[in-house]
C-alpha positions in Angstrom: 2.9 55.3 -20.1 1.2 59.0 -20.7 -1.8 58.3 -19.1 -1.4 60.7 -15.8 0.5 63.6 -18.3 -2.2 63.9 -20.9 -5.9 63.8 -18.7 -7.8 66.7 -18.8 -8.1 68.8 -15.5 -7.5 72.0 -14.6 -4.4 70.8 -12.3 -3.0 68.5 -14.7 -2.6 71.2 -17.0 -0.9 73.9 -14.6 1.6 71.2 -13.9 2.1 70.5 -17.2 2.9 74.4 -17.8 5.0 74.6 -14.9 6.7 71.4 -16.0 7.5 73.5 -19.2 8.6 76.2 -17.3 10.9 74.8 -15.5 12.8 72.6 -18.5 13.1 76.0 -20.6 14.5 77.9 -17.1 17.1 74.6 -16.2 18.4 74.5 -20.3 18.4 78.1 -20.7 19.3 79.6 -18.6 22.4 81.8 -19.3 23.9 82.4 -16.2 27.5 82.6 -15.9 27.8 80.4 -12.6 26.1 77.9 -11.1 25.0 80.3 -8.0 23.7 83.4 -10.7 21.0 85.3 -8.8 17.9 84.2 -10.0 15.4 86.3 -11.8 11.6 86.8 -11.7 9.4 83.7 -10.6 6.6 82.4 -12.6 4.6 82.6 -9.9 4.1 82.6 -5.9 6.1 79.4 -4.3 6.9 78.2 -8.0 10.5 78.0 -7.8 10.6 78.5 -11.0 12.7 81.0 -12.9 12.9 82.2 -16.4 15.2 82.9 -18.9 16.9 86.7 -19.2 15.7 87.3 -23.0 18.8 90.1 -23.0 20.6 86.8 -22.4 19.0 84.5 -24.6 20.0 82.3 -27.8 19.8 79.3 -29.8 18.2 76.8 -27.4 17.5 79.1 -24.3 14.1 78.5 -23.9 12.8 81.7 -25.2 11.1 80.3 -28.3 7.1 80.7 -28.5 5.4 77.7 -29.1 3.0 77.7 -31.6 -0.3 77.7 -30.5 -1.7 74.8 -32.2 1.2 72.6 -30.3 0.3 73.6 -27.1 -3.0 71.0 -27.0 -3.0 67.7 -27.4 -4.1 66.8 -31.0 -3.7 70.3 -31.7 -1.8 69.1 -35.0 -0.4 66.2 -36.7 3.0 65.3 -36.2 5.5 66.6 -39.1 6.2 64.0 -42.0 10.9 64.3 -41.3 12.0 65.4 -44.6 14.0 62.9 -47.2 17.9 62.2 -45.5 19.5 64.6 -47.1 17.1 67.7 -47.6 17.3 69.6 -44.7 15.8 73.3 -44.7 18.7 75.7 -44.7 17.9 77.6 -42.3 17.2 74.7 -40.1 20.7 72.9 -41.0 22.6 76.3 -39.9 20.5 76.0 -36.5 20.9 72.1 -35.6 24.7 72.4 -37.0 25.1 75.9 -34.6 23.1 73.8 -31.6 26.0 70.6 -32.4 28.6 73.3 -31.6 27.2 74.5 -28.7 26.8 71.1 -27.4 30.5 70.8 -27.8 31.7 74.0 -26.2 29.1 73.1 -23.0 30.5 69.9 -22.5 34.3 70.6 -22.9 34.0 73.4 -20.9 31.8 71.4 -18.0 34.5 69.3 -18.1 37.4 71.7 -17.7 35.6 73.3 -15.4 35.6 71.3 -13.1 39.3 69.8 -13.5 40.4 73.3 -12.2 37.8 73.0 -9.5 39.0 69.5 -7.7 42.9 71.2 -8.4 42.7 74.2 -6.7 42.2 72.3 -3.3 40.1 73.9 0.2 36.6 73.7 0.6 35.9 74.8 -3.2 37.5 71.6 -4.4 35.5 69.8 -1.6 32.1 71.4 -2.3 33.3 70.3 -6.6 33.7 66.7 -5.3 29.7 66.8 -4.9 26.9 66.9 -7.1 26.5 70.5 -8.6 24.6 72.4 -11.1 27.0 74.4 -13.5 25.4 77.6 -15.1 26.8 78.7 -18.1 26.5 80.7 -21.6 25.1 77.7 -22.9 22.6 76.4 -20.1 22.9 74.5 -17.3 24.4 71.1 -15.8 23.8 69.1 -13.0 27.3 67.8 -13.0 28.0 64.5 -10.8 31.6 64.1 -10.0 33.3 61.0 -8.9 32.6 60.1 -5.4 34.8 59.2 -2.6 33.9 55.6 -2.0 32.8 54.5 -5.7 29.4 54.0 -4.8 26.9 54.7 -8.1 23.9 57.6 -8.6 20.7 56.9 -9.2 17.5 58.1 -9.8 16.8 59.2 -6.2 20.4 61.4 -6.5 18.7 62.9 -9.7 15.7 63.8 -8.6 17.5 65.1 -4.8 19.8 67.3 -7.4 18.9 71.4 -6.7 16.1 70.4 -4.6 14.2 68.5 -6.8 14.0 71.2 -9.6 15.1 69.7 -12.6 14.4 66.0 -11.8 10.0 66.0 -11.3 8.1 62.5 -10.3 5.0 63.3 -13.1 1.3 61.8 -12.3 1.4 58.8 -13.5 4.9 58.0 -12.2 7.0 59.0 -14.5 9.9 61.2 -14.6 10.5 64.3 -16.4 14.4 65.2 -16.6 14.6 69.2 -17.0 18.6 69.5 -17.0 21.5 68.5 -18.8 23.6 65.5 -16.8 27.3 65.1 -16.9 28.8 62.0 -15.7 32.1 63.1 -15.1 35.6 61.0 -15.2 35.2 57.9 -12.5 31.5 58.6 -11.7 28.6 56.0 -12.6 25.3 56.6 -13.4 23.2 54.2 -13.3 18.8 53.6 -14.3 17.7 50.5 -13.2 13.7 49.8 -13.1 13.9 47.0 -10.4 10.9 46.0 -9.7 8.6 48.1 -11.7 9.1 49.6 -14.8 11.2 52.9 -14.6 9.7 55.7 -16.9 12.3 58.7 -17.9 10.8 61.7 -20.3 13.6 63.8 -21.3 12.3 67.1 -21.6 13.2 69.1 -25.0 10.8 71.4 -26.0 11.2 74.3 -29.0 14.5 76.0 -28.0 15.8 73.3 -25.0 16.1 70.0 -24.9 18.0 67.8 -22.1 20.7 65.8 -22.5 23.0 63.0 -20.4 26.9 62.6 -21.0 29.5 60.2 -19.6 32.5 61.9 -20.2 35.0 59.1 -19.0 32.4 57.6 -16.6 29.6 55.1 -16.3 26.3 55.0 -17.9 23.9 52.3 -17.0 20.7 51.7 -18.1 19.1 48.5 -17.0 15.9 47.1 -17.7 14.1 43.8 -17.1 12.0 41.8 -19.7 9.1 42.7 -17.5 9.9 45.9 -15.9 12.1 47.9 -19.1 13.1 51.3 -18.5 11.5 53.7 -21.0 13.2 56.6 -22.3 11.9 59.2 -24.3 12.3 62.4 -25.3 9.1 64.8 -23.6 7.2 68.3 -25.1 5.8 68.7 -21.8 3.2 71.7 -24.2 2.1 68.8 -26.4 2.7 65.8 -23.7 3.8 64.0 -26.2 7.2 62.8 -27.6 9.3 65.5 -29.5 9.4 64.5 -33.3 10.7 67.9 -35.0 14.5 67.4 -34.8 15.4 70.5 -36.5 15.5 72.7 -33.1 17.2 70.4 -31.7 16.5 67.4 -29.4 17.7 65.7 -26.4 20.2 62.7 -26.7 22.3 60.7 -25.1 26.0 60.1 -25.1 29.1 58.7 -23.8 32.4 60.0 -24.7 35.1 57.3 -23.6 34.4 55.8 -20.5 31.9 52.6 -21.0 28.3 52.7 -21.3 26.1 49.7 -21.1 22.0 49.5 -21.7 19.7 46.5 -21.3 15.6 45.7 -21.8 15.7 49.3 -23.0 12.6 51.5 -24.9 14.0 54.5 -26.3 12.2 57.0 -28.4 12.9 60.0 -30.5 16.2 61.2 -29.1 19.0 63.2 -31.0 19.3 65.9 -33.7 21.5 65.9 -36.5 25.2 64.9 -36.0 26.2 61.4 -34.9 27.5 62.3 -31.9 24.0 64.5 -30.7 21.9 61.4 -33.0 20.2 59.7 -29.6 22.1 57.6 -28.3 26.1 57.9 -29.1 29.2 56.0 -28.1 32.0 57.5 -29.0 36.0 57.8 -28.2 37.3 61.0 -27.6 40.7 63.1 -28.8 41.1 64.7 -25.0 42.8 62.1 -23.0 40.9 61.3 -19.7 42.3 60.8 -15.9 41.1 56.9 -15.9 45.0 56.4 -15.1 44.4 58.1 -11.8 42.0 55.7 -10.5 44.8 53.1 -10.8 47.7 52.1 -8.7 51.4 51.6 -10.9 51.1 47.9 -10.0 47.5 48.0 -11.7 48.9 50.4 -14.3 51.4 47.5 -15.1 49.7 44.8 -15.2 46.6 46.2 -17.3 49.2 47.0 -19.9 50.8 43.6 -19.7 47.4 41.8 -20.4 46.9 44.2 -23.6 50.0 43.4 -25.3 49.6 40.0 -24.8 45.8 40.0 -26.1 47.2 42.5 -29.5 50.4 39.6 -29.9 47.4 36.5 -29.8 45.4 38.8 -32.1 42.8 39.5 -30.0 43.2 43.2 -29.7 42.9 45.9 -26.6 40.5 45.4 -24.6 39.9 49.4 -24.8 38.9 51.9 -22.1 42.4 51.3 -20.0 45.1 54.1 -19.5 48.1 54.5 -20.8 48.5 52.3 -23.7 48.2 53.2 -27.9 47.2 50.3 -29.8 49.5 50.0 -32.6 48.5 47.7 -36.0 51.0 46.3 -38.7 52.1 48.9 -40.9 50.7 49.3 -45.1 47.5 46.7 -44.0 45.5 49.1 -42.1 46.8 48.8 -38.8 44.8 48.9 -35.8 42.5 51.8 -36.1 42.8 52.9 -33.0 46.5 53.7 -34.1 46.4 57.9 -33.0 43.8 56.8 -29.9 45.5 56.1 -26.4 43.5 53.2 -25.6 42.2 55.4 -22.5 40.4 57.3 -25.0 38.4 54.5 -26.6 34.8 53.7 -25.4 33.2 50.5 -24.7 29.8 49.1 -24.0 26.9 46.5 -25.2 23.3 47.5 -26.0 21.2 44.4 -25.7 17.7 43.4 -26.0 16.0 46.6 -26.8 13.7 49.1 -28.7 15.0 52.1 -30.7 12.1 54.0 -32.1 12.5 57.3 -34.0 16.0 58.7 -32.5 18.1 60.2 -35.4 20.7 58.0 -35.8 19.3 55.3 -34.3 22.4 53.8 -32.8 25.7 55.3 -33.2 29.2 54.2 -32.1 32.4 55.6 -32.6 36.4 55.4 -31.9 35.5 51.9 -30.0 36.8 48.8 -28.8 35.1 45.4 -28.7 31.2 47.0 -28.4 28.8 44.8 -28.1 24.9 45.4 -29.7 23.3 42.5 -30.1 19.3 41.5 -29.5 17.8 45.3 -30.5 14.9 46.7 -32.6 15.8 49.6 -33.9 13.2 51.5 -36.6 12.3 54.5 -38.3 15.2 56.3 -38.0 15.4 59.4 -39.7 19.3 58.6 -40.6 20.7 55.5 -40.6 20.0 52.7 -38.6 22.9 51.5 -36.9 26.2 53.4 -37.9 29.4 52.5 -37.0 31.4 55.5 -37.6 35.5 55.6 -38.0 38.2 53.9 -35.4 35.2 50.9 -34.4 37.4 47.8 -33.6 36.5 44.0 -32.5 33.0 44.7 -32.2 30.1 42.4 -32.8 26.5 42.9 -33.9 24.0 40.0 -33.6 20.2 39.6 -33.5 19.5 42.9 -34.5 16.5 43.9 -37.1 16.7 47.4 -38.2 13.4 48.7 -40.7 12.1 51.5 -41.9 15.0 53.8 -41.9 15.9 57.2 -44.2 19.2 55.7 -45.1 20.5 52.8 -45.0 20.0 49.9 -42.5 23.8 49.2 -41.3 26.7 51.3 -42.0 30.1 50.0 -41.4 31.8 53.1 -42.5 35.7 53.9 -43.2 38.6 53.0 -40.7 36.1 50.5 -39.5 38.0 46.8 -38.8 37.2 43.5 -37.6 32.9 44.2 -37.1 31.4 41.1 -37.6 27.5 41.6 -38.4 25.8 38.4 -37.7 22.4 37.5 -38.0 21.1 40.7 -38.2 17.8 42.1 -40.6 17.3 45.5 -42.9 14.2 45.8 -44.1 12.5 48.5 -45.6 15.1 50.8 -45.4 15.6 53.7 -47.8 18.4 52.9 -49.3 20.6 50.1 -48.6 19.9 47.2 -46.0 23.9 47.0 -44.9 27.1 49.4 -46.5 30.2 48.3 -45.6 33.3 50.7 -46.6 36.0 49.7 -45.7 38.1 52.8 -48.5 41.5 54.7 -47.5 40.7 57.7 -45.2 43.0 59.8 -47.5 44.1 59.4 -51.3 47.4 61.1 -50.6 48.7 63.9 -48.5 46.1 65.3 -45.6 45.9 67.5 -43.0 45.7 64.4 -40.4 48.6 62.8 -41.8 46.0 59.5 -42.4 47.4 56.1 -44.1 47.0 55.2 -47.4 45.9 51.6 -46.4 42.4 50.5 -46.5 40.3 49.1 -44.1 38.7 45.4 -43.9 38.1 42.0 -42.1 34.7 42.6 -41.5 32.1 40.7 -43.1 27.6 40.3 -42.6 27.1 36.2 -42.0 23.5 35.1 -41.7 21.9 38.8 -42.4 18.7 38.9 -44.2 17.8 42.3 -46.4 14.5 42.7 -47.6 12.5 44.9 -49.6 15.3 47.8 -49.0 15.3 51.0 -51.7 18.8 50.9 -53.1 20.6 47.6 -52.5 20.3 44.5 -50.4 24.3 45.2 -49.6 27.1 47.6 -50.9 31.3 47.1 -50.3 33.0 50.0 -51.0 36.6 49.5 -51.4 38.9 48.0 -48.2 39.7 44.4 -48.1 38.9 40.9 -46.7 35.3 42.0 -47.1 32.6 39.3 -47.1 29.1 38.3 -47.2 28.0 35.1 -46.5 24.9 32.7 -46.0 22.4 35.7 -45.8 19.2 36.1 -48.0 19.0 39.0 -49.7 15.1 39.8 -51.3 13.8 42.8 -53.5 15.9 45.8 -54.2 17.2 47.4 -57.2 20.5 44.9 -57.0 21.6 42.3 -54.5 25.0 42.9 -53.6 26.8 45.6 -55.2 30.8 45.1 -54.8 33.0 48.4 -56.5 35.6 50.9 -55.8 38.6 48.9 -55.6 37.5 46.2 -53.2 40.3 43.2 -52.7 40.0 39.7 -52.0 36.3 40.0 -51.1 34.3 36.9 -50.4 30.5 36.5 -51.6 29.3 32.9 -50.8 26.4 30.6 -50.3 23.3 33.8 -50.6 20.6 33.8 -51.9 19.2 36.2 -53.6 15.1 36.9 -55.1 13.8 39.4 -57.0 16.3 42.2 -57.6 15.5 44.9 -60.5 18.5 44.9 -62.0 21.7 43.0 -61.0 22.1 39.9 -58.4 25.3 40.5 -58.1 27.8 42.9 -59.1 31.2 43.7 -59.2 32.1 46.6 -60.9 35.0 49.3 -61.6 38.5 47.6 -60.1 37.2 45.0 -58.1 40.3 42.1 -57.5 40.4 38.7 -56.4 36.3 38.3 -56.2 35.7 35.0 -55.0 31.4 34.5 -55.7 30.7 30.8 -55.0 27.6 28.8 -54.0 25.2 31.7 -53.8 21.6 31.0 -55.3 20.2 33.4 -57.7 16.5 33.9 -59.0 14.6 36.8 -61.1 17.2 39.3 -61.9 17.6 40.5 -65.4 21.3 39.7 -65.0 22.3 37.2 -62.4 26.2 37.9 -61.8 28.1 41.3 -63.6 31.8 42.0 -63.9 32.7 45.4 -65.3 36.5 46.2 -65.2 36.6 43.5 -62.6 38.1 39.8 -62.0 36.8 37.0 -59.8 36.2 33.8 -60.1 33.0 32.7 -60.5 32.5 28.9 -58.9 29.3 26.7 -58.4 26.6 29.6 -58.5 23.2 28.6 -59.2 21.1 31.3 -61.8 17.3 31.8 -62.8 17.0 35.4 -64.0 13.8 37.2 -65.6 12.5 35.8 -68.9 13.0 38.8 -70.7 15.0 39.6 -74.0 17.6 40.9 -72.4 18.5 38.9 -70.3 22.4 37.7 -69.4 22.9 35.0 -67.1 26.4 35.6 -66.3 28.0 39.0 -67.9 31.7 40.2 -68.3 32.4 43.8 -69.6 35.9 45.2 -69.7 39.1 44.0 -68.3 38.6 41.1 -66.6 41.8 38.8 -67.6 42.1 36.2 -65.1 38.5 35.9 -64.3 37.3 32.1 -64.1 33.7 31.1 -65.1 33.3 27.3 -63.5 31.0 24.8 -62.4 28.0 27.5 -62.9 24.2 26.0 -63.2 21.9 29.1 -65.7 18.6 28.8 -66.3 16.6 31.2 -68.0 15.8 32.8 -71.1 17.4 35.4 -72.4 20.4 37.3 -74.6 23.1 35.1 -73.5 24.1 32.3 -70.8 27.4 33.5 -70.4 27.8 36.9 -71.6 31.5 38.0 -72.8 31.7 39.1 -76.1 32.6 42.7 -74.1 35.3 41.3 -71.5 39.0 42.1 -72.4 41.9 39.2 -71.6 42.2 35.9 -70.3 38.5 34.8 -68.9 38.0 31.3 -68.7 34.8 29.3 -69.1 34.3 26.1 -68.6 32.3 23.1 -67.3 29.1 25.0 -67.0 25.3 23.7 -67.1 23.6 25.9 -69.7 21.3 23.0 -70.8 18.5 25.0 -68.8 19.4 28.3 -71.0 17.3 29.1 -74.8 19.1 32.1 -76.6 16.8 34.2 -77.8 19.6 36.4 -79.5 18.8 37.5 -83.4 21.3 36.7 -85.5 22.9 39.8 -85.6 23.0 39.7 -81.8 24.9 36.4 -82.5 27.2 37.6 -85.4 28.2 39.8 -82.7 29.6 37.9 -80.0 32.0 36.6 -82.8 33.2 39.9 -84.1 36.1 40.6 -82.5 40.0 41.9 -83.8 41.1 38.6 -83.7 38.5 37.0 -85.1 38.3 39.3 -87.6 41.9 38.4 -88.7 41.6 35.2 -89.0 38.6 35.6 -91.3 40.3 37.1 -93.3 43.0 35.1 -93.8 40.5 32.5 -94.7 39.1 34.5 -97.1 42.6 35.4 -99.0 43.2 31.7 -99.1 39.5 31.1 -100.8 40.0 33.8 -103.4 43.2 32.8 -104.2 42.3 29.2 -105.0 39.1 30.5 -107.2 41.6 33.3 -108.9 44.3 30.3 -109.9 41.4 27.6 -111.5 40.3 31.1 -114.4 44.4 31.4 -114.8 44.6 27.8 -116.7 42.9 26.4 -120.2 39.6 25.7 -120.0 38.9 22.2 -120.5 35.6 20.4 -122.0 33.7 17.8 -120.0 34.6 14.5 -119.8 38.0 15.8 -121.3 41.3 14.3 -119.7 43.0 17.3 -118.1 46.9 16.7 -118.7 46.4 15.1 -122.3 49.1 17.0 -123.8 51.8 15.6 -121.4 51.3 11.9 -121.9 54.0 10.0 -122.4 55.1 9.5 -126.7 54.9 5.1 -126.2 51.0 5.5 -125.3 50.1 7.6 -128.4 49.0 5.5 -131.6 52.0 5.2 -134.4 51.6 7.4 -137.2 53.0 7.0 -140.6 53.9 9.3 -142.8 53.6 9.2 -146.5 56.7 10.0 -148.9 55.7 11.7 -151.8 57.6 11.0 -155.5 60.2 13.1 -156.5 59.1 15.8 -158.7 62.7 17.8 -160.6 62.8 20.6 -160.6 62.7 23.0 -164.2 66.1 23.1 -164.1 67.5 19.5 -163.5 64.8 18.9 -167.1 66.8 21.7 -168.2 69.6 19.4 -167.9 68.4 15.7 -168.8 
């Protein structure tokens, strides 16, 4: 792909230097208007202008490259820092660049809208592609075409006399300017019979971008002839791997985005919306309604209302309607977002490598992500952010992200993740967060209800550094039929999640817990899972649920538990589970509070290694101590009563003194002869 550009000859080196300066001029010019006076030229006939050093700012192109970077192979590609470990100076610079990009996009849209409304020749001129310059850089503006035709790579090459999109000797194109696809306009980058390679200029202090604001962006390749899009540093003749000074990116703000059979690499920096490939809704209404007649708008509204009643959700992207959900149940995630402000689109059969965020989606309805491979993202692989609804992510693999593989953040609803693989990511394989946006009064007046109805099914999480799947809060979240291998824990549910369904999953080789329900989980159903190798198969702490029909084989360690329940677990049922292994206890409930039902569990394959003291501790509970005291009191009383009676000789009848008199032998009383007293003798 880069053979011609990287070749060694003086002519090619001169061409690379010229393209570098052209990119700097395109992105960094500080002119206030599109027709600012040209500055000093780089050389005779070069047609390239330098930015005025007096007006240069961040991203203006005045950064002097390191000599080591100027030659291919002069220095090794840097190793990006871990997630969140950003140098403070770099963080401030990147945040400022994101803010500058926001201002540039808003300003470009506002100027275009104003120029189209004033009428006259000036308005007519702005109905054609324009180079708009501001303090934030130059932007190629593509307005809506009167004939409805789409812009193509040829239109980009023709803009500005061919200065901002150049054909390189190897047949690829180098883009050296920001592109703005306006409301009603369409940009199609299509490969046709031959592969199409677009290198988006990205040098220290300056970068290109493609942003649609209510427009349509399509990047369409084929399996044999894909479209390749990458950042490109013309000084080093390689992709830009340093996001700390900004980097080229693609973004759709509202409108529609479609990408198929594309290879995208090394795009994006700092935020989700500038993270590489971003599909974002907008809080600024577009003027999409002007493209539809009154009758068409009414028909669109009736169609959306019927779909909402049938539970299919809105189509997104349509004008003049507001999606509302049931009050108090999480509602529609677009409760504050008019339907025309949502973005829709599809990303299919594409490879994405080295982006800041592999894919970032927010404010979207019915977005489809299918058959993609995302590798080496600097933060997360696929992030579905606020107000994403009715999306489907299927058959997509995320490998080697610094953060999580797949993330469904707060305020996402009814998202299906099907047949996806998350492998060797720096944190979780999958994260589903259904927590409310606020816990009390908030400036935006956010609802206090949770979000949910999302699921991971048929997924694979393998070798992720933290958890295979983590569920945070929400309601009716599910993980079904998935295979989870390795990691610290397999599936972790916490933060008050309700009505979670974990069924038919296979978990192998976790370091601690296979499945953990912690800290306020209620109504969980854990059934039909196969768990092999962790220290604790299923762990409940201060949570309730039904644990039925699971097969658990734990590691052979003295500390192992098949099922362990701690804290308040009143109403928990543990039935029909098969627990095998060797350890402290098969089903450990001695530290649980409340009514925990255990019934019909197969524990024949369990070898209990608990010490006598451990076994005694299982029964040391308050009620057990009370009953033990009662029995002890009875025994002591019996003993003392025996000691209080007369002592009896061995073999004697205990009730001899009470025998009936007639059973006793007769005794004859002997009568003594009468002896007269002294007085009687005297009388006689």
